[in-house]
C-alpha positions as a Markdown table, in Angstrom:
| # | Residue | x | y | z |
|---|---|---|---|---|
| 1 | Met | 82.1 | 133.1 | 69.5 |
| 2 | Ser | 82.2 | 134.7 | 66.1 |
| 3 | Gly | 83.1 | 132.3 | 63.3 |
| 4 | Arg | 85.6 | 134.8 | 62.0 |
| 5 | Tyr | 87.7 | 134.3 | 65.1 |
| 6 | Ala | 87.3 | 130.5 | 65.6 |
| 7 | Glu | 89.1 | 127.3 | 64.8 |
| 8 | Ala | 87.2 | 124.1 | 64.2 |
| 9 | Ile | 87.6 | 120.4 | 63.8 |
| 10 | Asp | 85.0 | 118.7 | 61.7 |
| 11 | His | 84.0 | 115.0 | 61.9 |
| 12 | Val | 82.6 | 113.6 | 58.6 |
| 13 | Thr | 80.2 | 110.7 | 59.3 |
| 14 | Val | 78.5 | 110.4 | 56.0 |
| 15 | Asp | 79.4 | 111.1 | 52.3 |
| 16 | Gly | 78.8 | 114.7 | 51.2 |
| 17 | Gln | 78.4 | 116.1 | 54.7 |
| 18 | Asp | 78.3 | 119.9 | 54.7 |
| 19 | Phe | 80.1 | 122.0 | 57.3 |
| 20 | Gly | 79.7 | 125.2 | 55.2 |
| 21 | Trp | 83.3 | 126.4 | 55.0 |
| 22 | Pro | 84.2 | 129.2 | 54.1 |
| 23 | Cys | 80.8 | 130.6 | 54.8 |
| 24 | Tyr | 80.7 | 129.1 | 58.3 |
| 25 | Glu | 83.4 | 128.2 | 60.7 |
| 26 | Gly | 83.2 | 127.2 | 64.3 |
| 27 | Trp | 80.0 | 127.4 | 66.3 |
| 28 | Ser | 77.9 | 130.1 | 67.8 |
| 29 | Pro | 76.9 | 129.5 | 71.4 |
| 30 | Gly | 74.3 | 132.4 | 71.1 |
| 31 | Ala | 72.5 | 130.5 | 68.3 |
| 32 | Asn | 72.1 | 127.1 | 70.0 |
| 33 | Phe | 75.5 | 126.1 | 68.8 |
| 34 | Ala | 74.7 | 126.4 | 65.2 |
| 35 | Ala | 77.5 | 127.0 | 62.7 |
| 36 | Ala | 78.9 | 130.5 | 63.0 |
| 37 | Leu | 78.6 | 132.8 | 60.0 |
| 38 | Glu | 81.7 | 134.2 | 58.4 |
| 39 | Pro | 80.6 | 137.8 | 57.7 |
| 40 | Asp | 83.1 | 138.4 | 54.9 |
| 41 | Tyr | 81.5 | 135.7 | 52.7 |
| 42 | Gln | 77.8 | 136.3 | 53.4 |
| 43 | Asn | 77.3 | 138.9 | 50.7 |
| 44 | Thr | 79.1 | 137.0 | 47.9 |
| 45 | Gly | 76.2 | 134.9 | 46.7 |
| 46 | Tyr | 78.4 | 131.9 | 47.2 |
| 47 | Cys | 76.9 | 131.0 | 50.6 |
| 48 | Gly | 73.3 | 130.4 | 49.5 |
| 49 | Lys | 74.0 | 126.8 | 48.9 |
| 50 | Phe | 75.0 | 126.0 | 52.5 |
| 51 | Val | 71.7 | 125.3 | 54.1 |
| 52 | Gly | 71.8 | 123.2 | 57.3 |
| 53 | Ala | 75.6 | 123.2 | 57.7 |
| 54 | Lys | 76.6 | 120.8 | 60.5 |
| 55 | Glu | 78.2 | 122.1 | 63.6 |
| 56 | Pro | 81.9 | 121.1 | 64.1 |
| 57 | Phe | 83.1 | 118.2 | 66.3 |
| 58 | Tyr | 85.1 | 120.8 | 68.3 |
| 59 | Ala | 85.8 | 124.5 | 68.0 |
| 60 | Tyr | 87.5 | 127.2 | 70.0 |
| 61 | Ala | 87.8 | 131.0 | 69.8 |
| 62 | His | 91.1 | 132.7 | 69.1 |
| 63 | Thr | 90.6 | 134.6 | 72.3 |
| 64 | Ser | 90.0 | 131.6 | 74.6 |
| 65 | Tyr | 92.2 | 129.0 | 76.3 |
| 66 | Ile | 91.7 | 125.4 | 75.1 |
| 67 | Ser | 92.2 | 123.4 | 78.3 |
| 68 | Ala | 91.8 | 124.1 | 82.0 |
| 69 | Asp | 95.6 | 123.5 | 82.3 |
| 70 | Asp | 96.2 | 126.3 | 79.8 |
| 71 | Ser | 94.0 | 128.7 | 81.7 |
| 72 | Arg | 95.6 | 127.9 | 85.1 |
| 73 | Gly | 99.2 | 128.0 | 83.8 |
| 74 | Arg | 98.5 | 130.8 | 81.3 |
| 75 | Thr | 100.1 | 128.7 | 78.5 |
| 76 | Cys | 99.2 | 127.8 | 75.0 |
| 77 | Gly | 97.8 | 131.2 | 74.0 |
| 78 | Gly | 98.4 | 133.3 | 77.1 |
| 79 | Lys | 99.6 | 136.8 | 76.6 |
| 80 | Arg | 103.1 | 137.6 | 77.8 |
| 81 | Asn | 101.6 | 140.0 | 80.4 |
| 82 | Gly | 99.6 | 137.0 | 81.9 |
| 83 | Arg | 96.2 | 138.7 | 81.3 |
| 84 | Gly | 94.3 | 136.1 | 79.4 |
| 85 | Pro | 94.4 | 134.4 | 76.0 |
| 86 | Asp | 96.4 | 135.8 | 73.1 |
| 87 | Gln | 94.2 | 137.7 | 70.7 |
| 88 | Asn | 96.7 | 137.6 | 67.8 |
| 89 | Gly | 95.2 | 134.4 | 66.3 |
| 90 | Ser | 95.2 | 130.7 | 66.2 |
| 91 | Val | 95.3 | 128.1 | 63.5 |
| 92 | Ile | 94.7 | 124.4 | 63.7 |
| 93 | Ser | 97.6 | 123.3 | 61.7 |
| 94 | Ala | 98.0 | 119.6 | 62.5 |
| 95 | Ile | 95.7 | 116.7 | 63.3 |
| 96 | Gly | 96.7 | 113.1 | 64.0 |
| 97 | Phe | 95.7 | 110.0 | 65.9 |
| 98 | Thr | 97.4 | 107.4 | 68.0 |
| 99 | Asp | 96.5 | 103.7 | 68.4 |
| 100 | Asn | 97.2 | 101.4 | 71.3 |
| 101 | Ala | 100.8 | 100.6 | 70.2 |
| 102 | Ser | 102.9 | 102.9 | 72.4 |
| 103 | Ala | 104.7 | 101.1 | 75.2 |
| 104 | Thr | 105.5 | 104.5 | 76.9 |
| 105 | Tyr | 102.3 | 106.5 | 76.6 |
| 106 | Pro | 99.8 | 106.2 | 79.5 |
| 107 | Ala | 96.2 | 105.1 | 78.7 |
| 108 | Gln | 94.8 | 108.7 | 78.4 |
| 109 | Phe | 97.2 | 109.3 | 75.4 |
| 110 | Lys | 96.4 | 106.1 | 73.5 |
| 111 | Lys | 93.6 | 105.8 | 70.9 |
| 112 | Ala | 93.3 | 109.5 | 70.9 |
| 113 | Leu | 92.9 | 112.5 | 68.6 |
| 114 | Tyr | 95.7 | 115.1 | 68.6 |
| 115 | Phe | 95.6 | 118.6 | 67.2 |
| 116 | Gly | 98.3 | 121.3 | 67.1 |
| 117 | Asp | 98.1 | 125.1 | 66.7 |
| 118 | Leu | 101.0 | 126.6 | 64.8 |
| 119 | Leu | 100.6 | 130.1 | 66.4 |
| 120 | Arg | 100.1 | 128.8 | 69.9 |
| 121 | Gln | 103.0 | 126.3 | 69.6 |
| 122 | Cys | 101.0 | 123.6 | 71.5 |
| 123 | Ile | 99.5 | 120.2 | 70.9 |
| 124 | Trp | 96.3 | 118.9 | 72.7 |
| 125 | Thr | 94.7 | 115.5 | 72.8 |
| 126 | Met | 91.1 | 114.3 | 73.1 |
| 127 | Gln | 90.0 | 110.8 | 73.9 |
| 128 | Pro | 86.6 | 109.3 | 73.6 |
| 129 | Pro | 84.1 | 109.2 | 75.1 |
| 130 | Asn | 84.4 | 112.6 | 76.8 |
| 131 | Asn | 86.5 | 114.4 | 74.1 |
| 132 | Val | 87.6 | 117.1 | 76.5 |
| 133 | Pro | 90.9 | 118.7 | 75.3 |
| 134 | Gln | 94.0 | 118.1 | 77.5 |
| 135 | Thr | 97.3 | 119.8 | 77.0 |
| 136 | Phe | 99.7 | 117.3 | 75.6 |
| 137 | Ala | 102.8 | 119.4 | 74.6 |
| 138 | Arg | 103.3 | 123.1 | 75.2 |
| 139 | Gly | 106.1 | 125.6 | 74.6 |
| 140 | Leu | 107.2 | 123.9 | 71.4 |
| 141 | Gln | 110.2 | 125.6 | 69.7 |
| 142 | Gly | 108.2 | 126.0 | 66.5 |
| 143 | Gly | 104.9 | 125.1 | 65.1 |
| 144 | Pro | 103.4 | 121.7 | 64.4 |
| 145 | Val | 102.0 | 121.3 | 60.9 |
| 146 | Asp | 101.6 | 117.5 | 60.7 |
| 147 | Leu | 101.1 | 114.8 | 63.4 |
| 148 | Lys | 101.7 | 111.1 | 62.9 |
| 149 | Ala | 102.1 | 108.1 | 65.2 |
| 150 | Gly | 105.3 | 106.1 | 64.6 |
| 151 | Gln | 105.7 | 102.3 | 64.5 |
| 152 | Asn | 106.2 | 102.3 | 68.3 |
| 153 | Gly | 103.2 | 104.5 | 68.9 |
| 154 | Asp | 105.1 | 107.7 | 69.8 |
| 155 | Leu | 103.8 | 110.9 | 68.2 |
| 156 | Phe | 105.9 | 112.7 | 65.7 |
| 157 | Tyr | 105.3 | 116.2 | 64.3 |
| 158 | Val | 106.7 | 118.3 | 61.5 |
| 159 | Asp | 107.9 | 121.7 | 62.8 |
| 160 | Leu | 107.4 | 124.4 | 60.2 |
| 161 | Val | 109.4 | 127.0 | 62.0 |
| 162 | Thr | 112.6 | 125.0 | 62.7 |
| 163 | Ser | 112.3 | 122.7 | 59.6 |
| 164 | Thr | 112.6 | 119.6 | 61.7 |
| 165 | Ile | 110.7 | 116.4 | 62.5 |
| 166 | Arg | 110.3 | 116.0 | 66.2 |
| 167 | Arg | 109.3 | 113.0 | 68.3 |
| 168 | Ile | 107.3 | 113.2 | 71.5 |
| 169 | Thr | 108.0 | 110.4 | 74.0 |
| 170 | His | 106.5 | 109.9 | 77.4 |
| 171 | Asp | 108.5 | 108.7 | 80.4 |
C-alpha cells in the first residue's frame, strides 16, 4: 500500500505522539508495516523532523475493500461494473464512538469506534479487542462528515451531500 493512496486512523496514547503526517500516511506492508512515505512531501525538507513516526491504529488503501462483507457484496467502494474496489479515492471523513446506552443496538455495536468515508458513502464499526472492521451502514444517500451518539445511544451523522442530520437506529 502506498501512503499516497491510503486512509488512516491514528490512536494517540501519549502527549506529542508523532504519526508523521503529511510526510507519512497509512502503513506499508512491504516495510514491516512502517509508516508509508508520501512521495510528494519527501523532497521538501519538511519531512526530516519525522523520525520514528508511529504506525496508524488502522489503515486501508483506496483500492481495497474494508470489510469481508464489502468484498462479498461488492459494496462500499465497489466499481459499478462489479470488478473490484473503486480506484477513484476514499476519505475518512467522520469518526465517532458509542457507549453502552443504546437500547436497540446489539452488543457488537456498543462501546465501539465508528468511521465513515464520504466518497464510499458507508460507515464501519470496530470493537475491541479484535478491532476488525464490520460494515455498519452502506449505500448512504450522501456522505457522512461527523458521527455522534445521541442520548439514547443511537448513532447520528451529518450528511454533507444532502445537508441533513441522519439517525441510524437498529431494529
